[in-house]
C-alpha positions in Angstrom: 37.1 45.0 214.7 40.5 43.4 214.8 42.1 46.7 213.9 40.2 48.5 216.7 41.5 45.9 219.2 45.0 46.4 218.0 44.6 50.2 218.3 43.3 49.9 221.9 46.3 47.7 222.7 48.7 50.3 221.3 47.0 53.0 223.3 47.2 50.9 226.5 50.9 50.2 226.0 51.5 53.9 225.2 49.7 54.9 228.4 51.8 52.6 230.5 55.0 53.7 228.8 54.2 57.3 229.6 53.3 56.6 233.2 56.6 54.8 233.5 58.3 57.9 232.1 56.5 60.2 234.4 57.4 58.0 237.4 61.1 58.1 236.4 60.9 61.9 235.9 59.3 62.3 239.4 61.9 60.1 241.0 64.7 62.0 239.3 63.8 65.7 239.5 63.4 66.1 243.2 66.3 64.2 244.8 68.9 66.7 243.6 67.0 69.5 245.4 67.2 67.6 248.6 70.7 66.2 248.6 70.9 67.4 252.2 69.0 64.3 253.2 72.2 62.3 252.7 75.0 64.9 252.2 74.1 67.8 254.5 77.4 68.2 256.2 79.3 67.8 252.9 77.1 70.4 251.3 77.9 72.9 254.1 81.6 72.2 253.6 81.5 72.2 249.8 79.6 75.5 249.4 81.2 77.1 252.5 77.9 78.1 254.0 76.3 77.9 257.5 73.3 75.9 258.6 71.3 79.1 258.7 72.2 79.9 255.1 71.4 76.3 254.0 68.0 76.8 255.7 67.5 80.0 253.9 68.0 78.4 250.6 65.4 75.7 251.3 63.1 78.3 252.8 63.1 80.4 249.6 62.5 77.3 247.5 59.7 76.3 249.8 58.1 79.8 249.5 58.1 79.5 245.7 56.5 76.1 246.0 53.8 77.6 248.2 52.9 80.4 245.7 53.1 78.0 242.7 50.6 75.4 243.7 47.5 77.2 242.3 49.1 78.7 239.2 50.8 75.4 238.4 47.4 73.8 237.8 46.2 76.9 235.8 49.3 76.6 233.6 48.8 72.9 233.0 45.3 73.7 231.7 46.7 76.0 229.0 49.9 74.2 228.0 50.3 70.6 227.1 51.6 68.8 230.3 54.4 66.9 228.5 55.8 70.2 227.2 55.9 71.6 230.7 57.4 68.4 232.1 60.1 68.5 229.4 60.9 72.1 230.2 61.0 71.3 233.9 63.5 68.4 233.5 65.7 70.5 231.2 65.6 73.5 233.5 66.3 71.5 236.6 69.2 69.7 235.0 70.8 72.8 233.6 70.5 74.5 237.0 72.1 71.4 238.5 75.1 71.7 236.2 75.6 75.3 237.5 75.1 73.9 241.0 77.9 71.4 240.5 80.4 74.3 240.0 80.1 75.1 243.7 79.1 78.7 243.1 78.7 81.6 245.6 75.9 81.9 248.0 74.2 84.5 245.8 74.3 82.1 242.9 72.8 79.4 245.1 69.9 81.7 245.9 69.2 82.0 242.2 69.6 78.2 241.6 67.2 77.3 244.5 64.7 79.9 243.3 64.9 78.5 239.8 64.3 75.0 241.1 61.2 76.3 242.9 59.9 77.3 239.5 61.0 74.3 237.5 59.7 71.8 239.9 56.8 73.8 241.3 55.3 76.0 238.7 56.0 73.9 235.6 56.2 70.4 236.9 53.8 69.7 239.9 50.5 70.6 238.2 51.6 69.2 234.8 52.5 65.8 236.1 49.4 65.5 238.2 47.2 66.4 235.2 49.1 64.1 232.8 48.6 61.1 235.1 44.9 61.9 235.3 44.6 62.1 231.5 46.5 58.8 231.1 44.2 57.0 233.6 41.0 55.5 232.1 37.8 55.2 234.1 38.4 53.7 237.5 42.2 53.6 237.0 43.2 56.9 238.8 44.1 55.1 242.0 46.2 52.5 240.1 48.1 55.1 238.1 48.7 57.5 241.0 49.8 54.4 243.0 52.3 53.4 240.3 53.6 56.9 240.2 54.1 57.4 244.0 55.5 53.9 244.7 57.6 53.9 241.6 59.0 57.3 242.2 60.2 56.2 245.6 61.9 53.2 243.9 63.6 55.4 241.3 64.8 57.7 244.0 66.3 54.7 245.9 68.0 53.3 242.8 69.5 56.7 241.9 70.5 57.3 245.6 72.3 54.0 245.7 74.2 54.7 242.5 75.1 58.2 243.7 76.3 56.8 247.0 78.5 54.3 245.2 80.0 57.1 243.1 80.5 59.2 246.3 82.1 56.4 248.3 84.5 55.5 245.5 85.5 59.2 245.0 86.0 60.2 248.6 88.4 57.4 249.4 89.5 56.6 253.0 88.9 59.0 255.8 86.5 61.2 253.7 89.5 62.7 252.0 87.6 63.9 248.8 84.0 64.5 250.0 83.7 67.8 248.0 84.7 66.2 244.7 82.4 63.2 245.5 79.4 65.6 245.9 80.2 67.2 242.6 80.0 63.9 240.9 76.7 63.1 242.6 75.3 66.4 241.4 76.5 65.6 237.8 74.7 62.3 238.0 71.3 63.8 238.8 71.8 66.8 236.4 72.6 64.7 233.3 69.9 62.2 234.1 67.3 65.0 234.2 68.6 66.4 230.9 68.5 62.9 229.3 64.9 62.4 230.5 64.0 65.8 229.0 65.2 64.6 225.6 63.2 61.4 226.0 60.1 63.5 226.9 60.7 65.7 223.9 60.6 62.7 221.7 57.3 61.5 223.3 55.7 64.8 222.5 55.7 63.7 218.8 53.6 60.7 219.8 51.0 62.8 221.8 48.3 61.9 219.3 48.5 58.3 220.5 47.7 59.2 224.1 44.2 59.5 225.5 43.0 63.0 225.7 40.7 64.7 228.1 37.3 65.7 226.7 35.5 68.8 227.6 32.5 66.7 228.6 34.5 65.0 231.4 35.8 68.2 232.9 34.0 69.9 235.8 32.1 72.9 234.7 33.5 75.8 236.7 33.9 79.5 235.9 36.4 82.0 237.1 33.7 84.4 238.4 32.9 81.9 241.2 36.4 81.3 242.4 36.2 83.8 245.3 32.8 82.5 246.5 34.0 78.9 246.2 37.2 79.8 248.1 35.2 81.3 250.9 33.0 78.1 251.1 36.1 75.9 251.2 37.8 77.9 253.9 34.7 77.5 256.1 35.0 73.7 256.0 36.6 72.3 259.2 37.6 69.2 257.4 39.8 71.2 255.0 41.8 72.6 257.9 42.0 69.3 259.8 43.4 67.5 256.7 45.8 70.4 256.1 47.1 70.2 259.7 47.5 66.4 259.4 49.4 66.8 256.1 51.6 69.5 257.6 52.3 67.3 260.6 53.3 64.4 258.3 55.4 66.7 256.2 57.3 67.9 259.4 58.1 64.2 260.0 59.3 63.8 256.4 61.5 66.9 256.8 63.1 65.5 259.9 64.3 62.5 258.0 66.6 64.9 256.0 68.6 65.4 259.2 69.3 61.8 260.0 72.6 61.6 258.1 73.9 64.7 259.8 72.8 63.4 263.2 74.7 60.2 262.7 77.9 62.1 261.8 77.5 64.7 264.6 76.8 62.2 267.3 80.4 61.2 267.9 79.6 57.5 267.4 82.1 56.9 264.6 79.9 57.3 261.6 81.7 58.5 258.5 80.0 60.4 255.7 79.8 57.2 253.7 78.4 55.1 256.6 75.8 57.7 257.4 74.9 58.0 253.7 74.5 54.2 253.5 72.0 54.1 256.4 69.9 57.0 255.0 70.0 55.4 251.5 68.7 52.1 253.0 65.9 54.2 254.5 65.0 55.4 251.0 64.4 51.8 250.0 61.7 51.6 252.6 59.5 54.2 250.8 57.8 51.7 248.4 57.3 49.3 251.3 55.9 51.9 253.7 53.6 53.4 251.0 52.2 50.0 249.9 51.8 48.5 253.3 50.3 51.7 254.7 47.8 51.9 251.9 46.8 48.2 252.3 46.3 48.6 256.1 44.4 51.8 255.5 42.0 50.0 253.2 41.5 47.2 255.7 41.3 49.2 259.0 40.5 52.7 258.0 42.8 55.4 256.6 42.4 57.8 259.6 43.0 55.1 262.1 46.1 53.8 260.5 47.4 57.3 260.0 46.9 58.1 263.6 48.9 55.1 264.8 51.6 55.8 262.2 52.0 59.4 263.5 52.1 58.2 267.1 54.7 55.6 266.4 56.8 58.0 264.3 56.8 60.5 267.2 57.8 57.7 269.7 60.6 56.7 267.3 62.0 60.2 267.3 61.8 60.3 271.1 63.8 57.1 271.1 66.4 58.6 268.7 66.7 61.6 271.0 66.9 59.6 274.3 69.1 56.6 273.4 72.4 58.5 273.4 71.7 59.7 277.0 71.4 56.1 278.3 75.2 55.7 278.6 74.9 52.2 277.0 77.9 50.8 275.1 78.6 52.8 271.9 77.9 49.7 269.8 74.4 49.4 271.4 73.7 53.1 270.9 74.7 52.9 267.2 72.4 49.8 266.8 69.4 51.6 268.4 70.0 54.8 266.4 70.0 52.8 263.1 66.9 51.0 264.2 65.0 54.2 265.1 66.1 55.9 261.8 64.8 53.0 259.7 61.7 52.7 261.9 60.8 56.3 261.6 61.6 56.3 257.9 59.3 53.4 257.2 56.4 55.0 259.2 57.0 58.4 257.6 56.6 56.9 254.1 53.4 55.2 255.3 52.1 58.6 256.5 52.9 60.1 253.1 51.0 57.3 251.4 48.0 57.8 253.6 47.5 61.5 254.2 46.0 62.3 250.8 43.7 59.3 251.1 41.7 61.0 253.8 40.6 63.6 251.4 37.6 61.3 250.8 36.2 62.8 254.1 35.9 66.3 252.6 32.4 67.6 252.6 33.0 69.5 249.3 31.0 69.2 246.1 32.9 67.6 243.2 33.1 70.9 241.3 35.1 72.5 244.2 37.4 69.5 245.0 40.2 70.9 242.8 40.2 74.2 244.6 40.0 72.4 248.0 43.0 70.3 247.1 44.9 73.5 246.2 44.1 75.1 249.5 45.1 72.0 251.5 48.3 71.8 249.5 49.2 75.4 250.2 48.6 75.0 253.9 49.8 71.5 254.3 53.1 72.0 252.5 53.8 75.5 253.8 56.4 74.0 256.3 58.7 74.1 253.2 59.0 77.8 254.0 59.8 77.8 257.7 61.2 74.4 258.6 64.6 75.0 256.9 64.9 78.3 258.9 63.9 76.7 262.2 66.4 73.8 261.6 69.2 76.2 260.6 68.8 78.5 263.6 68.5 75.6 266.0 71.6 74.0 264.6 73.7 77.2 264.7 72.6 78.3 268.2 72.6 75.0 270.0 75.6 74.2 272.2 76.7 71.5 269.8 75.5 69.8 266.7 74.2 66.7 268.4 72.1 68.8 270.8 70.9 70.8 267.9 69.6 67.8 266.1 67.9 66.5 269.2 66.2 69.9 269.8 65.0 69.8 266.2 63.6 66.3 266.5 61.9 67.4 269.7 60.2 70.2 267.8 59.1 67.7 265.2 57.5 65.4 267.9 55.4 68.4 269.1 54.2 69.0 265.5 53.4 65.3 265.1 51.2 65.6 268.2 49.1 68.3 266.5 48.5 65.9 263.7 47.5 63.2 266.0 44.9 65.5 267.7 43.6 66.5 264.3 43.2 62.9 263.3 41.1 62.2 266.4 38.9 65.3 265.7 38.5 64.4 262.0 37.6 60.8 263.0 34.9 62.1 265.4 33.4 64.4 262.8 33.3 61.7 260.2 31.6 59.2 262.5 29.2 61.7 263.9 28.2 63.4 260.6 27.4 61.4 257.5 29.2 62.6 254.4 27.4 63.7 251.3 27.9 61.7 248.1 31.2 63.1 246.8 33.2 61.2 244.4 36.7 60.5 245.9 39.7 62.0 244.2 43.1 60.5 244.2 46.0 62.9 244.4 49.7 62.7 245.2 
């Protein structure tokens, strides 16, 4: 009896160590792909590319994400998740080292395409499945919550370290910004490679981790996939949730341009100052996710999500309008910083809430996985076209400041679609009782 208790304690500690490792991996593997969030202007200068070309790079990567969602889950069912995660970290880090050499645009196309595979095909489905396997009964919410909030914390810590390295390297008047960016890329690349080594070691202890049993898995067959897909596509709730996620994802993408907006506004922000503000915003992710989830449980997920989308849109309107008020430059700067942090906080709350509304799906449990795949493909498809829209707006606007304002205006319009979808979904939920479907927690 005593030995069994000790064994269970070891298993529990192993599970929490692995969820910690997955959280660190999730927080480390994506930031290098989205360095434009803090260093957009520096990237354009370092790689000698245009805004349109930068948008094309992210559009290609987004397209690969789009086509990899479904096969990612299929692959995770056939290869041990930890092996896929190890491969993903190693591949992302090695591509990052190539990235740090500031290669040609053609090479950048290959690098971003590679990242689309290493973080989409081999990572996304694997990490989602691994978290599910680590979670015991009634622990899925806790484990996914640890992963999402912890990942944001890891991103913030790494971003702060990277910004310190960048600021020390560039010196006064942004003299060495290109070299600073190279050092930042090295930080993320070697960190991913080091994590890959740690994950490889953990594979040897796979026997100590809980395993999924065949009895617990949903009984589905490939021959019903087309029929099930048709059923899912006919559900209005699937499309409403996908629209809401797409709307929230538009907001999240807009935050990537905050650093560039501060530098292009002519208000005296250096690259280091702009990076500092956007890094502070990253620290709001754990706060926004936790507070948003708490309020969602108390007041209703759809209701809180609706208000978060509305306030985010208003914050972007404020960010667009405040420079036109002709207030003193110090006041304008203060308001811009406030709106950036305000929108950032609410955007992270939206990200923490928009998968929670999947509980309103009228889909049998055996079809929930496929439904999540469809929603993911539609909801995250902005990865494909947002970078192109942003790039063309920035290159064809009269000036950079106007370009950012036009792009933020486009995001406000897309947020309004999400708000309308929230109201429609709320009406359908209250007017039509849901069948007894077990909720599923996903990222």
